[in-house]
C-alpha positions as YAML, in Angstrom:
chain: A
units: angstrom
residues:
- id: 1
  name: MET
  ca: [167.94, 9.92, -87.97]
- id: 2
  name: PRO
  ca: [169.56, 6.52, -88.66]
- id: 3
  name: GLU
  ca: [167.31, 3.69, -89.77]
- id: 4
  name: ALA
  ca: [166.38, 1.43, -86.87]
- id: 5
  name: GLN
  ca: [167.58, -2.14, -87.07]
- id: 6
  name: THR
  ca: [165.78, -5.15, -85.65]
- id: 7
  name: PRO
  ca: [167.94, -6.57, -82.83]
- id: 8
  name: PHE
  ca: [167.00, -10.13, -83.69]
- id: 9
  name: ARG
  ca: [166.18, -12.32, -86.62]
- id: 10
  name: LEU
  ca: [164.08, -15.47, -86.51]
- id: 11
  name: VAL
  ca: [166.31, -18.51, -86.77]
- id: 12
  name: GLN
  ca: [164.11, -21.42, -85.64]
- id: 13
  name: VAL
  ca: [160.48, -22.32, -85.04]
- id: 14
  name: ALA
  ca: [159.43, -25.46, -83.13]
- id: 15
  name: LEU
  ca: [156.29, -27.57, -83.48]
- id: 16
  name: ARG
  ca: [155.35, -30.42, -81.19]
- id: 17
  name: VAL
  ca: [154.31, -33.64, -82.88]
- id: 18
  name: LEU
  ca: [152.84, -36.94, -81.76]
- id: 19
  name: ASP
  ca: [154.33, -39.18, -84.47]
- id: 20
  name: LEU
  ca: [157.74, -37.97, -85.71]
- id: 21
  name: GLU
  ca: [157.94, -40.34, -88.68]
- id: 22
  name: ARG
  ca: [154.46, -39.30, -89.88]
- id: 23
  name: ALA
  ca: [155.32, -35.62, -89.41]
- id: 24
  name: ILE
  ca: [158.65, -36.01, -91.29]
- id: 25
  name: ALA
  ca: [156.79, -37.61, -94.23]
- id: 26
  name: PHE
  ca: [154.22, -34.81, -94.23]
- id: 27
  name: TYR
  ca: [156.69, -31.90, -94.12]
- id: 28
  name: ARG
  ca: [159.21, -33.54, -96.49]
- id: 29
  name: ASP
  ca: [156.96, -35.40, -98.95]
- id: 30
  name: VAL
  ca: [153.72, -33.46, -98.93]
- id: 31
  name: LEU
  ca: [154.94, -29.88, -98.34]
- id: 32
  name: GLY
  ca: [158.30, -30.46, -100.01]
- id: 33
  name: LEU
  ca: [160.41, -28.78, -97.32]
- id: 34
  name: PRO
  ca: [164.14, -29.59, -97.44]
- id: 35
  name: PHE
  ca: [164.98, -32.05, -94.67]
- id: 36
  name: LEU
  ca: [168.14, -31.01, -92.75]
- id: 37
  name: PHE
  ca: [168.82, -33.61, -90.06]
- id: 38
  name: ARG
  ca: [167.52, -35.64, -87.09]
- id: 39
  name: ALA
  ca: [168.63, -35.36, -83.50]
- id: 40
  name: GLU
  ca: [167.84, -37.33, -80.38]
- id: 41
  name: PRO
  ca: [165.60, -37.47, -78.55]
- id: 42
  name: GLY
  ca: [162.84, -37.29, -81.18]
- id: 43
  name: MET
  ca: [163.67, -34.18, -83.20]
- id: 44
  name: ALA
  ca: [163.81, -33.46, -86.95]
- id: 45
  name: PHE
  ca: [164.85, -30.24, -88.66]
- id: 46
  name: PHE
  ca: [163.75, -28.68, -91.95]
- id: 47
  name: ASP
  ca: [164.69, -25.55, -93.87]
- id: 48
  name: LEU
  ca: [162.06, -22.84, -94.29]
- id: 49
  name: ASP
  ca: [163.94, -20.39, -96.50]
- id: 50
  name: GLY
  ca: [166.77, -19.92, -94.01]
- id: 51
  name: VAL
  ca: [164.69, -20.46, -90.85]
- id: 52
  name: ARG
  ca: [164.92, -23.90, -89.24]
- id: 53
  name: LEU
  ca: [161.69, -25.75, -88.49]
- id: 54
  name: LEU
  ca: [162.10, -28.13, -85.56]
- id: 55
  name: LEU
  ca: [159.59, -30.95, -85.22]
- id: 56
  name: GLY
  ca: [159.83, -32.41, -81.71]
- id: 57
  name: THR
  ca: [158.00, -35.25, -80.08]
- id: 58
  name: VAL
  ca: [156.28, -34.86, -76.73]
- id: 59
  name: GLU
  ca: [159.27, -36.63, -75.14]
- id: 60
  name: ALA
  ca: [161.67, -34.14, -76.70]
- id: 61
  name: SER
  ca: [159.71, -30.95, -76.13]
- id: 62
  name: GLY
  ca: [157.17, -31.47, -73.37]
- id: 63
  name: PRO
  ca: [153.37, -31.87, -73.36]
- id: 64
  name: LEU
  ca: [151.55, -31.37, -76.65]
- id: 65
  name: GLU
  ca: [149.73, -28.03, -76.79]
- id: 66
  name: ARG
  ca: [148.10, -26.06, -79.49]
- id: 67
  name: SER
  ca: [150.74, -24.60, -81.81]
- id: 68
  name: THR
  ca: [150.94, -21.17, -83.34]
- id: 69
  name: PRO
  ca: [150.09, -21.51, -87.04]
- id: 70
  name: LEU
  ca: [152.90, -21.22, -89.59]
- id: 71
  name: TYR
  ca: [152.03, -19.09, -92.60]
- id: 72
  name: LEU
  ca: [153.82, -20.57, -95.58]
- id: 73
  name: GLY
  ca: [154.34, -18.32, -98.61]
- id: 74
  name: ALA
  ca: [153.06, -19.68, -101.92]
- id: 75
  name: THR
  ca: [153.51, -18.19, -105.38]
- id: 76
  name: ASP
  ca: [150.33, -19.82, -106.71]
- id: 77
  name: ILE
  ca: [148.05, -20.58, -103.74]
- id: 78
  name: ALA
  ca: [145.31, -22.27, -105.80]
- id: 79
  name: ALA
  ca: [147.73, -24.67, -107.54]
- id: 80
  name: THR
  ca: [149.60, -25.39, -104.28]
- id: 81
  name: ALA
  ca: [146.31, -26.11, -102.44]
- id: 82
  name: ARG
  ca: [145.23, -28.44, -105.30]
- id: 83
  name: ARG
  ca: [148.53, -30.35, -105.10]
- id: 84
  name: MET
  ca: [148.31, -30.64, -101.33]
- id: 85
  name: ARG
  ca: [144.67, -31.73, -101.42]
- id: 86
  name: ALA
  ca: [145.60, -34.42, -103.96]
- id: 87
  name: ALA
  ca: [148.20, -35.63, -101.44]
- id: 88
  name: GLY
  ca: [145.51, -35.95, -98.77]
- id: 89
  name: VAL
  ca: [145.82, -32.65, -96.92]
- id: 90
  name: THR
  ca: [142.61, -31.36, -95.29]
- id: 91
  name: PHE
  ca: [141.80, -27.69, -95.79]
- id: 92
  name: HIS
  ca: [139.62, -25.84, -93.29]
- id: 93
  name: LYS
  ca: [139.47, -22.73, -95.48]
- id: 94
  name: GLU
  ca: [139.95, -22.75, -99.23]
- id: 95
  name: PRO
  ca: [142.12, -20.07, -100.88]
- id: 96
  name: ALA
  ca: [140.36, -16.75, -100.53]
- id: 97
  name: LEU
  ca: [141.17, -13.05, -100.77]
- id: 98
  name: ILE
  ca: [141.48, -11.67, -97.25]
- id: 99
  name: ALA
  ca: [142.89, -8.19, -97.83]
- id: 100
  name: ARG
  ca: [143.06, -5.80, -100.78]
- id: 101
  name: MET
  ca: [145.58, -2.99, -100.51]
- id: 102
  name: PRO
  ca: [146.63, -0.46, -103.12]
- id: 103
  name: GLU
  ca: [149.91, -2.31, -103.90]
- id: 104
  name: ARG
  ca: [148.83, -5.93, -103.39]
- id: 105
  name: GLU
  ca: [146.24, -8.54, -102.50]
- id: 106
  name: VAL
  ca: [146.68, -11.10, -99.72]
- id: 107
  name: TRP
  ca: [145.21, -14.57, -100.18]
- id: 108
  name: LEU
  ca: [145.01, -17.22, -97.48]
- id: 109
  name: ALA
  ca: [144.09, -20.91, -97.18]
- id: 110
  name: GLU
  ca: [144.09, -22.85, -93.88]
- id: 111
  name: PHE
  ca: [145.01, -26.54, -93.65]
- id: 112
  name: VAL
  ca: [145.88, -29.12, -91.03]
- id: 113
  name: ASP
  ca: [149.22, -30.90, -90.87]
- id: 114
  name: SER
  ca: [149.67, -34.59, -90.09]
- id: 115
  name: GLU
  ca: [149.62, -33.85, -86.33]
- id: 116
  name: GLY
  ca: [146.47, -31.72, -86.22]
- id: 117
  name: ASN
  ca: [148.32, -28.38, -86.21]
- id: 118
  name: VAL
  ca: [146.49, -25.64, -88.13]
- id: 119
  name: MET
  ca: [148.69, -24.04, -90.76]
- id: 120
  name: ALA
  ca: [148.10, -21.61, -93.60]
- id: 121
  name: LEU
  ca: [149.21, -20.89, -97.12]
- id: 122
  name: MET
  ca: [149.60, -17.20, -97.95]
- id: 123
  name: GLU
  ca: [150.07, -15.52, -101.31]
- id: 124
  name: GLU
  ca: [150.69, -11.84, -101.81]
- id: 125
  name: ARG
  ca: [149.82, -10.75, -105.35]
...
């Protein structure tokens, strides 16, 4: 039987933001994501390892609602969390082991972005 292929690949994720300039500074300067470009009305784009992250203001993307958390891969979750905390990021959950499997461990830490969206760092060891 031939191996099944996924019919789609994720190309872009959107987050609604209240203050685009503040959000750009957070994602570019605090998280260190590569900034791609801005577009009107009120949108900014970043690169998440080949997937575009769109930050859009309420005017650009409609009423602000709770977002789906983004899980950002980290190679050293403890060091990454320390660096982010030093930059003023608030963590709801500190790095902790959440799953132990025969081939790896999964560690997770939850934080809040500049717009109040809950996000997470994830490391698979």
